[in-house]
C-alpha positions in Angstrom: 133.7 13.4 121.9 135.9 13.4 125.3 138.8 15.2 123.5 136.4 17.8 122.2 134.3 18.2 125.5 138.1 18.3 127.0 139.3 20.9 124.9 136.0 23.1 125.4 136.7 22.9 129.5 140.3 23.6 128.8 139.4 27.1 127.7 137.9 27.8 131.3 141.6 27.3 132.6 143.4 29.9 130.6 142.3 33.3 131.8 142.5 36.6 129.7 145.6 37.6 131.7 147.4 34.8 131.1 146.3 34.5 127.2 147.3 38.3 127.1 150.8 37.6 128.5 151.1 34.4 126.1 150.0 36.5 123.4 147.3 34.5 122.5 144.3 36.6 122.8 143.1 36.6 119.1 143.9 33.0 118.7 141.9 32.1 121.7 138.8 33.4 120.6 139.1 31.9 117.4 140.0 28.5 118.8 137.3 28.4 121.3 134.6 29.0 118.6 136.2 26.1 116.5 136.4 23.9 119.5 133.0 24.5 120.4 131.3 24.0 117.2 133.7 20.9 116.5 131.8 19.6 119.6 128.5 20.7 118.8 128.7 19.4 114.9 130.1 15.9 116.3 127.0 15.9 118.5 124.5 16.6 115.7 126.4 14.2 113.4 126.2 11.3 116.1 122.6 12.2 117.2 120.8 14.3 114.6 117.4 13.9 116.1 116.2 16.4 118.6 113.7 14.8 121.1 109.9 15.8 121.2 109.7 18.4 123.8 110.4 22.0 122.8 113.1 24.0 124.7 110.6 26.9 125.4 112.7 28.9 127.9 116.1 28.6 125.6 113.7 30.1 122.8 112.4 32.7 124.8 115.9 33.9 125.8 116.9 33.6 122.4 113.8 36.3 121.6 114.6 38.4 124.3 118.4 38.5 122.9 117.2 39.4 119.9 114.8 41.9 120.9 118.0 43.6 122.9 120.1 43.6 119.6 117.3 45.1 117.7 117.1 47.8 120.2 121.0 48.4 120.1 120.8 48.3 116.6 118.4 51.3 116.5 120.5 53.4 118.7 123.7 52.7 117.1 126.2 50.4 115.7 126.2 46.8 116.9 129.3 44.8 117.9 128.6 41.1 117.5 131.4 40.3 120.2 129.3 42.0 122.5 127.0 39.5 122.3 128.7 36.3 123.3 126.2 35.3 125.5 124.5 33.8 122.9 127.0 31.0 122.6 125.2 29.8 126.1 121.7 29.7 124.4 123.3 27.8 121.5 124.6 25.0 124.0 121.3 25.1 125.9 119.4 24.5 122.5 121.9 21.9 121.9 121.8 20.1 125.3 119.7 16.9 124.1 122.2 16.4 121.1 125.4 16.8 123.4 123.8 14.5 126.1 123.0 11.8 123.8 126.3 12.1 121.9 128.2 12.0 125.1 126.3 8.9 126.2 128.9 6.5 126.6 131.4 9.5 128.3 131.3 9.2 132.1 131.2 13.2 131.9 131.7 14.0 135.3 134.6 11.8 135.8 136.1 13.3 132.6 135.6 16.7 134.1 136.9 15.9 137.6 140.2 14.5 136.2 140.5 17.9 133.9 140.0 19.9 137.1 142.4 17.3 139.0 144.9 18.2 136.7 144.2 22.2 136.8 144.6 21.9 140.4 147.8 20.1 140.5 149.4 22.3 137.6 148.6 25.7 139.2 149.7 24.6 142.7 153.1 23.4 140.9 153.5 26.5 139.3 152.4 28.5 142.3 155.2 26.7 144.3 157.9 27.3 142.0 157.3 30.9 141.0 155.7 32.3 144.1 156.0 35.0 145.6 157.7 37.0 143.0 155.3 36.5 140.0 151.8 36.0 141.6 151.4 38.5 144.8 148.9 40.8 144.4 147.0 43.0 147.1 148.2 45.3 149.6 151.5 45.5 151.2 149.8 44.1 154.4 147.3 41.9 152.9 148.9 39.3 150.3 146.7 37.4 147.7 148.0 34.8 145.5 147.1 34.8 141.8 147.8 31.2 140.3 146.4 31.7 137.1 146.2 35.4 136.0 142.4 35.5 137.5 141.9 35.1 141.3 137.8 34.8 140.5 138.2 31.9 138.0 140.8 29.9 139.9 138.9 30.0 142.7 135.8 28.8 141.3 137.6 26.0 139.7 139.6 25.0 143.0 136.4 25.2 144.7 134.3 23.2 142.1 137.1 20.8 142.1 137.0 20.7 146.1 133.4 20.1 146.3 133.5 17.2 143.8 136.2 15.6 145.6 134.3 15.3 148.3 131.3 13.6 146.6 133.9 11.4 144.7 135.2 10.1 148.1 131.7 9.1 149.2 132.0 6.8 146.1 135.5 5.3 147.2 135.3 2.6 150.0 139.1 2.1 150.0 141.2 4.2 152.5 144.2 4.8 150.2 141.9 6.3 147.6 140.3 8.3 150.0 143.5 9.6 151.4 144.8 11.1 147.9 141.4 12.3 147.4 141.6 14.0 150.7 145.0 15.7 150.0 143.7 16.7 146.7 140.9 18.6 148.3 143.0 20.1 151.3 145.6 21.3 148.3 142.5 22.9 146.6 141.1 24.4 149.7 144.4 26.0 150.3 144.6 27.6 147.3 141.0 29.0 147.7 142.1 30.6 150.9 145.6 32.0 149.2 143.5 34.1 146.7 141.4 35.9 149.6 138.4 35.9 147.3 135.6 36.3 149.4 133.0 35.0 147.0 134.3 31.9 147.5 132.0 31.9 150.8 129.3 33.1 148.9 129.5 30.0 146.2 130.0 27.7 149.3 126.9 29.0 151.3 125.0 28.6 147.7 126.3 25.1 147.3 124.9 24.4 150.7 121.5 25.9 150.0 121.2 24.0 146.8 122.4 20.8 148.7 119.4 20.8 151.0 117.0 22.0 148.8 117.7 19.1 146.2 117.7 16.4 149.3 114.5 14.4 149.4 115.7 13.5 152.6 115.3 17.0 154.6 117.1 15.8 157.9 119.7 14.4 156.4 120.8 17.3 154.5 120.3 19.5 157.4 122.8 17.2 159.4 125.1 17.5 156.1 124.9 21.3 156.4 125.8 21.5 159.9 128.7 19.4 159.6 130.0 21.1 156.5 129.6 24.4 158.4 131.6 23.3 161.3 134.0 21.6 158.8 134.4 24.9 156.8 134.6 27.1 160.2 137.5 24.9 161.5 139.3 24.9 158.3 139.2 28.8 158.0 140.5 28.8 161.7 143.2 26.5 161.3 144.4 28.2 158.3 144.5 31.5 159.8 146.3 29.9 162.7 148.9 28.3 160.7 149.4 29.7 157.6 147.6 33.7 157.4 145.2 35.7 158.4 144.8 37.6 155.6 141.6 35.9 154.1 140.1 36.6 157.8 141.2 40.3 157.4 139.4 40.7 154.2 136.3 39.7 156.1 136.2 41.9 158.5 134.0 45.3 157.9 136.5 48.0 158.4 139.6 46.2 157.2 140.3 49.1 154.8 139.0 52.2 153.3 136.4 50.5 151.2 135.1 46.9 152.5 133.1 46.6 149.2 136.2 46.7 147.1 134.7 49.7 145.1 131.5 47.6 144.2 128.8 49.9 146.3 129.7 53.4 144.6 130.3 52.0 141.2 127.2 50.1 141.5 125.2 53.2 142.4 127.1 55.1 139.7 126.3 52.6 137.1 122.6 52.4 137.9 122.6 56.4 137.7 123.7 56.2 134.3 121.2 53.7 133.4 118.4 55.5 134.8 119.2 58.3 132.2 118.7 55.4 129.6 115.4 53.4 130.1 116.4 50.7 127.4 119.7 50.5 128.5 123.1 51.7 127.6 123.9 48.9 124.8 125.3 45.5 125.1 129.0 45.9 125.9 128.7 49.7 127.4 130.6 48.6 130.5 133.5 47.2 128.8 133.7 50.4 126.4 133.5 52.9 129.0 136.4 51.3 130.8 138.5 50.1 127.8 140.7 53.2 128.3 141.0 53.3 131.7 138.9 53.5 134.9 137.5 57.1 135.5 137.4 58.5 138.8 133.9 58.7 140.5 134.3 61.6 143.0 138.2 62.6 142.3 139.4 59.8 144.4 137.4 56.6 143.9 137.8 54.8 140.6 134.7 53.2 138.7 134.6 49.4 138.6 132.8 46.9 137.0 129.3 46.4 138.6 130.3 43.3 140.1 126.6 42.1 139.7 125.2 40.4 136.9 121.6 41.6 137.2 123.0 45.1 137.8 125.4 45.2 134.8 122.6 43.5 132.6 120.0 46.2 133.6 122.7 49.1 132.9 123.5 47.6 129.4 120.1 46.4 128.3 117.4 48.0 130.5 113.9 45.8 131.6 114.6 43.2 129.1 118.2 42.5 130.0 117.3 42.1 133.8 114.7 39.8 132.8 117.1 38.1 130.3 119.5 37.2 133.1 117.1 36.6 136.1 115.4 34.0 133.9 118.8 32.5 132.6 119.7 32.0 136.3 116.2 30.9 137.6 115.6 28.6 135.0 119.4 26.9 135.0 119.0 26.7 139.0 115.7 25.6 139.2 116.9 22.8 136.2 119.9 21.7 138.2 117.7 21.1 141.4 115.3 18.9 139.7 118.1 17.0 138.6 119.9 16.7 141.8 117.1 15.2 143.2 117.3 12.3 141.2 121.0 12.0 140.9 122.2 8.7 142.4 125.7 9.5 141.7 127.3 11.7 144.8 130.0 12.8 142.4 127.7 13.7 139.3 125.3 15.5 142.1 128.3 17.2 143.7 129.5 18.3 140.4 126.5 19.8 139.2 125.6 21.9 142.2 129.2 23.2 142.4 129.2 24.7 139.0 125.7 26.1 139.3 126.4 27.7 143.2 129.6 28.9 141.2 127.3 30.8 138.5 125.1 32.0 141.2 128.0 33.1 143.6 129.7 34.9 140.8 126.9 36.6 139.4 126.1 38.0 142.7 129.3 39.6 143.3 131.5 39.1 140.1 130.6 39.5 136.6 130.2 35.6 135.6 128.8 35.7 132.1 131.6 38.4 131.0 133.9 35.2 131.3 132.0 33.8 128.5 134.7 30.7 127.8 134.4 30.0 131.5 130.7 30.3 131.6 129.9 28.3 128.5 132.6 25.8 129.1 131.1 25.1 133.1 127.6 25.4 132.0 127.7 23.0 129.3 129.2 20.1 131.7 126.1 21.3 133.6 123.1 20.9 131.0 124.6 17.7 129.8 124.8 16.4 133.9 121.3 17.6 134.1 119.9 15.7 131.1 121.9 12.7 132.2 120.7 12.5 136.0 119.2 9.6 136.9 120.0 7.7 133.8 123.0 5.9 135.5 123.5 3.8 138.4 125.2 5.4 141.5 128.4 2.8 141.5 128.9 3.3 137.7 132.1 5.6 138.4 133.6 3.3 141.0 132.5 -0.5 141.1 134.3 -2.8 139.2 133.0 -2.7 135.5 131.4 -5.7 134.2 132.2 -7.0 130.6 129.3 -4.9 128.9 130.7 -1.8 130.8 134.2 -1.9 130.3 134.3 -0.8 126.6 132.3 2.0 127.5 134.3 3.1 130.4 137.4 2.9 128.3 135.9 5.0 125.6 135.1 7.6 128.5 138.3 8.0 129.8 140.1 11.3 130.1 142.2 12.0 126.8 
């Protein structure tokens, strides 16, 4: 089960651009479906009985998606590949089975190790190939693309950074803390080198989730203040010692279109949606941009909506908007509730970081369009939600007892 979980998560590391360059586009879809099916089947075999409680919200989401499919079918041809978000609903429904099947696996530690491998590997590749291969952006504003996707790479590095800070709280020995701190700084450096402003939104969401889920608010607000000061200091040092490109992107008026085309494109998409109250159809955005971006006013080009509520409203009308808002709200609410009871700093930080990444990217990117990325990470999140509070906080770092050692060995990374 550890290997299958690792295989599913590995697809979050492979961007669509990297898959295209490697000639793995077709194989990528098939391999992901096989890996996910194998994980879910293995979970069903190992723990075939569902709990007594009913998954009300996932069932409601499934009914809403069914209504969208029916509406699209009545309006025209339905392409099953446009409804890949159904994979998420399958993961939500199977969450209890996955949790039971992974009961002997330290999921948070396994995921952290895999993320550490990703961070180290991309940093090494970037060091060897930079800047010839990975430089993007304007001539006067450099952005480093380490993986073929600035957004997903930033998200993975930021999740690792936040989870590593949680991991450091579980390790009392100085050498381990130094190594962990170095890995966190490496991830932070790559986040800043990408110049992706969504990272600040994600970090802000994380701090808000951290405060909202901590019963001791005075402690949470103190942590909020220290984190804000630390982030400001890190950004200032990076600007002074490395590059001012990230700060440049934050400055209003730093380019002809500070929103990077978001605002004009969103207004155009909404104007098109108002002409079709039931939506343009799932996959309409991708279909319209398949052969290139059309011009909006003769100069500016139409972009993706870069906002999931807007995209779902455009493609599926009011039902689509309700679908994505319910999905985001329910996932966030469950994560907050679980984090209040979670005693492990690593598990808590990893859970909140994944949900913060979902919220940040849903507001300023198209999170659910990266379905492999979203499915893999939210699968981890739902398992962490189910496991919250069921294990002692020091289970990841304390010496294993005779009873625990076999479980920890079975839970090690493949």
